[in-house]
matplotlib code that plots the C-alpha trace (Angstrom):
import matplotlib.pyplot as plt

x = [-49.4, -47.0, -46.5, -45.6, -43.0, -41.5, -41.2, -39.6, -37.0, -36.2, -35.6, -33.3, -31.2, -30.9, -29.9, -27.2, -25.8, -25.7, -23.9, -21.3, -20.7, -20.2, -17.7, -15.7, -15.5, -14.5, -10.9, -8.4, -6.8, -3.5, -0.3, 2.6, 5.7, 5.7, 6.7, 10.1, 11.6, 12.5, 12.7, 9.9, 6.8, 4.0, 1.0, -2.4, -3.4, -6.7, -6.0, -8.8, -7.7, -8.0, -7.1, -4.9, -1.2, 2.0, 2.9, -0.9, -1.6, -4.1, -3.1, -2.9, -1.8, 1.8, 2.7, 4.9, 7.3, 7.9, 8.2, 10.8, 12.7, 12.8, 13.9, 16.8, 17.7, 17.7, 19.9, 22.3, 22.4, 23.2, 26.2, 27.4, 27.2, 29.4, 31.9, 31.8, 32.8, 36.0, 36.7, 36.5, 38.0, 40.9, 39.9, 38.7, 35.5, 34.8, 31.3, 30.1, 31.3, 29.8, 26.4, 26.4, 27.3, 24.5, 22.1, 23.1, 22.5, 19.2, 18.1, 18.9, 16.9, 14.1, 13.7, 13.8, 11.2, 8.9, 9.0, 7.6, 4.6, 4.3, 0.8, 0.5, 2.5, 2.8, 4.8, 7.0, 7.8, 8.6, 11.0, 12.8, 13.3, 14.8, 17.2, 18.2, 19.0, 21.0, 23.2, 24.0, 25.0, 27.4, 28.9, 29.4, 31.1, 33.5, 34.3, 34.9, 37.3, 39.4, 39.5, 37.5, 34.9, 31.3, 29.5, 26.9, 23.3, 22.4, 19.7, 20.5, 22.0, 19.3, 20.3, 19.8, 19.0, 20.5, 23.9, 23.7, 24.1, 25.0, 28.3, 27.7, 25.4, 26.2, 24.8, 22.9, 20.2, 18.0, 17.5, 15.5, 15.3, 16.7, 20.0, 19.6, 21.5, 21.0, 22.4, 24.9, 27.1, 30.8, 30.9, 28.1, 29.4, 32.7, 30.9, 28.9, 31.8, 33.9, 31.2, 29.9, 26.4, 25.5, 24.4, 20.7, 18.3, 16.2, 12.8, 10.4, 7.5, 5.8, 8.4, 10.9, 13.4, 13.1, 14.6, 12.6, 11.2, 9.3, 7.2, 4.5, 4.3, 7.6, 6.5, 6.1, 9.5, 11.1, 9.2, 10.4, 14.0, 13.7, 10.8, 13.0, 14.8, 12.0, 14.2, 17.0, 17.3, 18.3, 15.4, 12.9, 14.4, 13.7, 10.1, 8.9, 8.4, 9.8, 12.6, 10.1, 9.7, 8.0, 8.4, 9.9, 6.3, 6.2, 8.0, 5.4, 3.6, 6.8, 7.3, 4.9, 5.2]
y = [123.3, 126.2, 126.7, 123.0, 123.2, 126.4, 124.7, 121.6, 123.8, 125.6, 122.3, 121.0, 124.2, 124.1, 120.4, 121.2, 124.0, 121.8, 119.0, 121.4, 122.9, 119.5, 118.5, 121.7, 121.2, 117.5, 117.1, 116.0, 112.5, 112.4, 112.3, 110.0, 109.5, 106.6, 103.2, 101.8, 105.3, 107.4, 110.5, 109.8, 111.8, 111.5, 109.3, 109.7, 107.2, 107.4, 107.8, 105.5, 102.6, 99.3, 100.6, 98.0, 98.9, 97.4, 94.0, 93.2, 94.6, 97.2, 100.6, 100.9, 103.9, 104.2, 102.8, 104.4, 101.5, 101.8, 105.5, 105.2, 102.6, 104.9, 107.8, 105.7, 104.6, 108.2, 109.3, 106.4, 107.2, 110.9, 109.6, 107.5, 110.6, 112.5, 109.7, 109.7, 113.4, 112.4, 109.6, 111.9, 115.1, 116.3, 114.0, 115.2, 113.5, 112.7, 113.2, 109.7, 109.9, 113.3, 112.0, 109.1, 111.5, 113.8, 110.9, 109.8, 113.4, 113.6, 110.3, 111.5, 114.7, 112.9, 110.3, 112.9, 115.1, 112.2, 110.8, 114.2, 113.7, 109.9, 108.6, 105.0, 101.8, 102.6, 105.7, 103.4, 101.2, 104.2, 105.8, 102.4, 102.2, 105.7, 104.8, 101.5, 103.4, 106.1, 103.5, 101.9, 105.3, 105.7, 102.3, 103.4, 106.6, 104.7, 102.3, 105.1, 107.1, 104.1, 102.7, 99.6, 97.9, 99.2, 97.0, 94.5, 95.6, 93.2, 93.1, 94.9, 92.9, 90.5, 90.9, 94.6, 96.5, 99.6, 97.8, 98.6, 96.4, 92.8, 91.6, 87.9, 85.1, 83.1, 79.9, 80.7, 79.3, 81.1, 79.4, 76.3, 76.9, 75.4, 76.5, 78.8, 81.2, 84.8, 88.1, 89.6, 92.7, 92.2, 92.6, 90.1, 87.7, 87.7, 87.1, 84.2, 82.5, 82.7, 81.2, 84.4, 85.8, 88.4, 91.9, 91.5, 94.4, 94.2, 95.9, 96.2, 93.8, 94.4, 94.3, 92.3, 93.1, 90.7, 90.3, 92.6, 89.6, 88.4, 91.5, 91.8, 95.5, 95.9, 94.1, 97.3, 98.5, 95.2, 95.1, 98.5, 97.5, 94.1, 94.5, 95.2, 91.9, 89.5, 87.4, 87.0, 83.2, 83.7, 86.0, 83.6, 80.8, 82.7, 83.6, 80.4, 76.8, 74.6, 77.0, 79.7, 79.7, 81.9, 85.6, 85.2, 85.1, 88.9, 88.9, 86.8, 88.8, 90.7, 89.2, 88.4, 84.9]
z = [-4.5, -5.2, -1.5, -1.1, -3.9, -2.3, 1.1, -0.6, -2.3, 0.9, 2.7, 0.0, 0.1, 3.9, 3.7, 1.2, 3.4, 6.5, 4.5, 3.2, 6.6, 8.2, 5.6, 6.1, 9.9, 9.8, 10.9, 8.2, 8.5, 10.4, 8.3, 9.0, 6.9, 4.3, 5.6, 4.6, 3.9, 6.9, 4.8, 2.3, 1.6, 4.1, 3.6, 5.1, 7.8, 9.7, 13.4, 14.6, 16.8, 15.0, 11.5, 9.8, 9.6, 8.1, 9.7, 9.6, 13.1, 14.3, 15.8, 19.5, 21.6, 22.4, 25.9, 28.5, 28.2, 24.5, 24.7, 27.4, 25.3, 22.3, 24.4, 25.8, 22.3, 21.0, 23.9, 23.3, 19.6, 20.4, 22.4, 19.5, 17.2, 19.7, 19.6, 15.9, 16.0, 17.8, 15.3, 12.3, 13.8, 11.6, 8.8, 5.4, 4.5, 0.9, -0.6, 0.3, 3.9, 4.2, 2.9, 5.4, 8.2, 7.2, 7.1, 10.6, 11.9, 10.1, 11.6, 15.1, 14.6, 12.9, 15.6, 18.3, 16.7, 15.8, 19.4, 20.6, 18.3, 18.7, 19.5, 18.4, 18.0, 14.3, 15.3, 17.5, 14.6, 12.5, 14.9, 15.4, 11.7, 11.6, 14.4, 12.7, 9.5, 11.4, 13.1, 9.8, 8.5, 11.4, 10.6, 7.0, 8.1, 10.3, 7.5, 4.9, 7.1, 8.0, 4.5, 5.3, 3.2, 3.8, 6.3, 5.0, 5.5, 8.3, 11.0, 14.3, 17.1, 18.3, 22.0, 21.9, 18.6, 20.1, 19.8, 16.1, 13.0, 13.6, 12.2, 12.2, 13.3, 16.5, 17.9, 21.1, 23.2, 25.8, 29.1, 28.5, 24.8, 21.6, 20.1, 17.1, 15.0, 16.0, 14.5, 17.0, 17.1, 17.4, 21.2, 21.8, 19.3, 21.1, 24.4, 23.2, 21.4, 24.6, 26.7, 28.3, 28.4, 25.8, 26.9, 26.6, 26.6, 29.8, 30.1, 33.1, 33.4, 36.7, 39.4, 37.3, 34.6, 31.7, 28.1, 25.8, 23.9, 27.0, 27.2, 24.5, 25.1, 23.2, 20.1, 18.0, 19.1, 18.1, 14.8, 13.9, 14.2, 12.5, 10.1, 7.0, 7.3, 6.4, 4.2, 6.8, 7.6, 11.2, 12.0, 10.3, 12.4, 15.5, 14.7, 13.0, 13.7, 16.5, 17.4, 18.5, 22.3, 24.9, 24.3, 20.9, 19.7, 19.9, 16.6, 14.9, 12.2, 11.6, 8.2, 5.3, 4.0]

ax = plt.figure().add_subplot(projection="3d")
ax.plot(x, y, z, "-o")
ax.set_aspect("equal")
plt.show()
């Protein structure tokens, strides 16, 4: 009997040691920055594919197309920052303008660094959010140094979010679609109102180049740019009801009702 008890105790000790060892060797959950704040504290997100994420969608690996789109956006934003340097050279920036300038530079560095580590469509959304915030900061710097009112916090230009913040809504219809209000940058608003075609962001789909909203692969990229503007009437008009056509469905799930 005593031999049986001794063997039982040995088995329990060995089991406890194995359990502790396996817990120590388990990889920690991956860390991503908190949603809605490009510079907020990290939150822990399990890396497994299929784990629910903001916008009610599962995680999928980043695609070459969305990685290339973000890389292009970051390069374009870097050019905008160089242009901003020329706009403010010789001007003394007050504290508010300096803070906006710093925020724009931080957004560029943050987006570039996060793209190097990006693995999932959740990362794609995150980087697009950072770029959207950085472009608004650039617009604020320009307004401050020229003595203009600060720009309204509006969605990015619908035709290409890399155009920066929209300045107004314009009435526009895609080929074969219904007329609707869409947020547009100043240049595209002028084009549409004078009867010309807007400068639409084209992306590859097979052997063709199509507007980004026609390729579902770019949904996380679009959602990152527009996801903060769930109450904007123009965007809701695009993504809901009878006005939604064809590829605009990639923005469905963007907003919580």
